[in-house]
C-alpha positions in Angstrom: 98.7 8.2 -187.1 99.5 5.3 -189.5 102.6 5.4 -191.5 102.5 4.8 -195.3 104.4 1.5 -194.8 101.6 0.0 -192.7 98.7 -1.5 -194.6 95.2 -0.2 -193.8 93.0 -2.5 -191.8 91.7 -5.2 -194.1 94.1 -4.3 -196.9 96.3 -6.9 -198.5 99.6 -5.9 -199.8 101.4 -8.9 -201.3 104.6 -7.0 -202.3 106.9 -5.2 -199.9 110.1 -3.3 -200.5 113.2 -5.5 -200.8 116.3 -4.3 -199.0 119.6 -4.2 -200.8 121.8 -7.2 -199.7 124.6 -6.0 -197.5 123.0 -2.6 -196.6 122.4 0.6 -198.4 123.7 0.7 -202.0 126.3 3.3 -202.9 123.9 4.9 -205.5 120.2 5.3 -205.5 118.6 2.5 -207.6 116.6 3.4 -210.7 114.0 0.7 -210.1 112.2 0.1 -206.9 112.6 -3.6 -206.1 109.6 -5.3 -204.5 109.4 -8.9 -203.3 106.3 -11.0 -202.7 105.7 -11.5 -198.9 105.8 -15.3 -199.5 109.5 -15.0 -200.4 110.6 -12.3 -197.9 112.5 -14.8 -195.7 114.2 -16.2 -198.7 115.1 -12.7 -199.9 116.5 -11.7 -196.5 118.7 -14.9 -196.4 119.8 -14.6 -200.0 123.3 -13.3 -199.2 123.8 -16.2 -196.7 122.7 -18.8 -199.2 124.4 -17.6 -202.4 127.1 -15.3 -201.1 127.1 -11.5 -200.7 128.8 -11.0 -204.1 126.1 -12.9 -206.1 123.3 -11.3 -204.1 124.7 -7.8 -204.8 125.2 -8.6 -208.5 121.6 -9.6 -208.8 120.5 -6.5 -206.9 122.5 -4.2 -209.1 121.1 -5.8 -212.2 117.4 -5.6 -211.2 117.6 -2.2 -209.6 119.3 -0.6 -212.7 118.9 -2.7 -215.9 116.3 -5.5 -215.4 115.4 -5.6 -219.1 118.9 -6.3 -220.4 121.0 -9.4 -220.1 123.0 -9.2 -216.8 126.7 -8.4 -216.8 127.3 -11.4 -214.6 125.1 -14.5 -214.6 122.4 -15.5 -217.0 118.8 -14.6 -217.5 116.1 -15.9 -219.9 112.7 -14.4 -220.8 110.3 -17.2 -220.2 107.9 -18.2 -223.0 104.3 -19.4 -222.8 101.0 -17.9 -221.6 101.7 -18.6 -218.0 104.8 -16.4 -218.0 103.2 -13.4 -219.6 102.8 -10.0 -217.9 100.8 -10.3 -214.7 99.9 -6.6 -214.6 99.4 -4.0 -217.4 102.6 -2.5 -218.6 104.9 -5.2 -217.1 107.4 -7.4 -218.9 107.1 -11.1 -219.4 108.6 -13.2 -216.6 112.4 -13.1 -216.5 114.2 -16.1 -215.1 117.6 -15.2 -213.5 120.1 -18.0 -212.6 121.8 -16.9 -209.4 125.2 -18.5 -208.9 124.1 -22.0 -209.8 122.2 -22.3 -206.5 118.8 -21.5 -207.8 116.7 -19.0 -209.6 114.8 -15.8 -209.1 111.8 -14.9 -211.4 110.8 -11.3 -211.8 108.8 -8.9 -214.0 109.5 -5.2 -214.4 107.7 -2.0 -215.5 109.3 1.2 -216.6 106.5 3.4 -215.5 103.8 1.9 -213.3 101.4 4.2 -211.5 100.7 1.7 -208.7 100.9 3.0 -205.2 99.3 5.8 -203.1 101.0 8.6 -205.0 99.9 7.5 -208.5 103.0 9.0 -210.1 104.8 6.9 -212.8 107.9 5.1 -211.5 110.0 2.1 -212.5 109.4 -1.1 -210.5 110.7 -4.7 -210.4 108.5 -7.3 -208.7 110.3 -10.5 -207.6 107.7 -13.2 -208.2 109.5 -16.3 -207.0 112.8 -17.3 -205.3 113.9 -20.9 -205.5 117.3 -21.6 -204.0 117.0 -25.4 -204.1 118.4 -27.4 -207.0 116.3 -27.7 -210.1 
C-alpha cells in the first residue's frame, strides 16, 4: 500500500511540505507551508545559514500571517507580470528579506483546493530561496 506522501508512479510533485525550523512548532500553523523540491536542501539548512531565531521568525510569519508585513524583518510585494500569481487564487510574489543573508520568495492562498482531498485550505508555497548576497 502506498502512503499519501509518496507520489504515484510517473507523477511529478514539485512542492513538498516544509518542516518547521527547530522541530515541531508549539501551536498548529494556520497555513500549510510547502517548498519547491529544488530548494529543499536550502530550506533544511536555513537555520544553520541564518540562525535558528531568524528561521523561526520567518516560519511563524508565513505559517500564520503571510499576507501582512512581518513583525520582524521586511517583506515586499513584487511588481510586474513575472511576479503575478502562478496559480489561480494565489497572491502576487512576496519577497522576504531574511536577516540580511538573503531572500525567500513565496506566494500564498487562503483557500486552495489543491491536493487529493479537494477541501479548501490555506497554503504558502515557497518559490525560491537565495541565501547568497544580492
